[in-house]
C-alpha positions in Angstrom: -118.6 48.9 34.2 -115.6 47.0 35.6 -114.9 46.0 39.2 -113.6 48.8 41.5 -109.9 49.1 42.1 -108.8 48.0 45.6 -108.2 51.5 46.9 -111.6 52.7 45.8 -113.4 49.7 47.2 -111.7 50.1 50.6 -112.1 53.9 50.9 -115.1 54.9 48.7 -116.2 58.4 47.9 -119.3 60.0 49.4 -121.4 62.8 47.9 -124.2 65.2 48.8 -126.3 67.2 46.4 -127.1 70.6 48.0 -130.3 72.6 47.6 -128.4 75.0 45.4 -127.5 72.2 43.1 -123.9 71.8 44.0 -122.4 68.3 44.4 -120.1 68.0 47.3 -117.7 65.0 47.0 -115.8 63.7 50.1 -113.6 60.8 50.9 -112.5 59.7 54.3 -114.6 62.4 56.0 -112.8 65.2 54.1 -114.4 67.3 51.4 -112.4 66.7 48.2 -114.2 68.9 45.6 -117.4 70.9 45.1 -118.8 70.7 41.6 -121.2 73.5 40.6 -123.1 74.8 37.7 -123.9 72.7 34.6 -121.3 70.2 35.5 -123.1 69.6 38.8 -126.4 69.2 37.0 -125.0 66.6 34.7 -123.1 64.8 37.5 -126.2 64.7 39.7 -128.3 63.2 36.9 -125.8 60.5 36.2 -125.4 59.7 39.9 -129.2 59.3 40.3 -129.3 56.5 37.7 -126.0 54.8 38.4 -125.3 51.6 40.3 -122.9 51.8 43.3 -119.8 50.9 41.2 -120.6 53.5 38.6 -121.2 56.1 41.3 -117.6 55.5 42.5 -116.2 55.8 39.0 -118.2 59.0 38.3 -117.0 60.6 41.6 -113.4 59.6 41.0 -113.6 61.3 37.6 -115.2 64.4 39.1 -112.3 64.7 41.6 -109.6 64.1 39.0 -108.5 61.1 41.1 -108.9 58.6 38.2 -106.2 56.6 36.5 -106.7 56.7 32.8 -104.4 53.8 32.1 -101.8 55.8 30.3 -99.7 56.9 33.3 -96.3 55.3 33.8 -95.1 54.2 37.1 -91.9 55.9 38.4 -88.7 53.9 38.1 -87.0 53.1 41.4 
């Protein structure tokens, strides 16, 4: 994958897979989202085989905090 955006490189996501299979995603010490069910199973499997940059992209997508490239910047 590509290099991490500056904001993601400076303040990366953390995650924890619980015994119940949930994936808890946090950033800056605060829990952002808890992924459960089949989505958590798929995410945990992808995270296990991903390199650090891919992990950050996967976690960003899981939280919805991911720029898709089609957003426009507000005019000022």
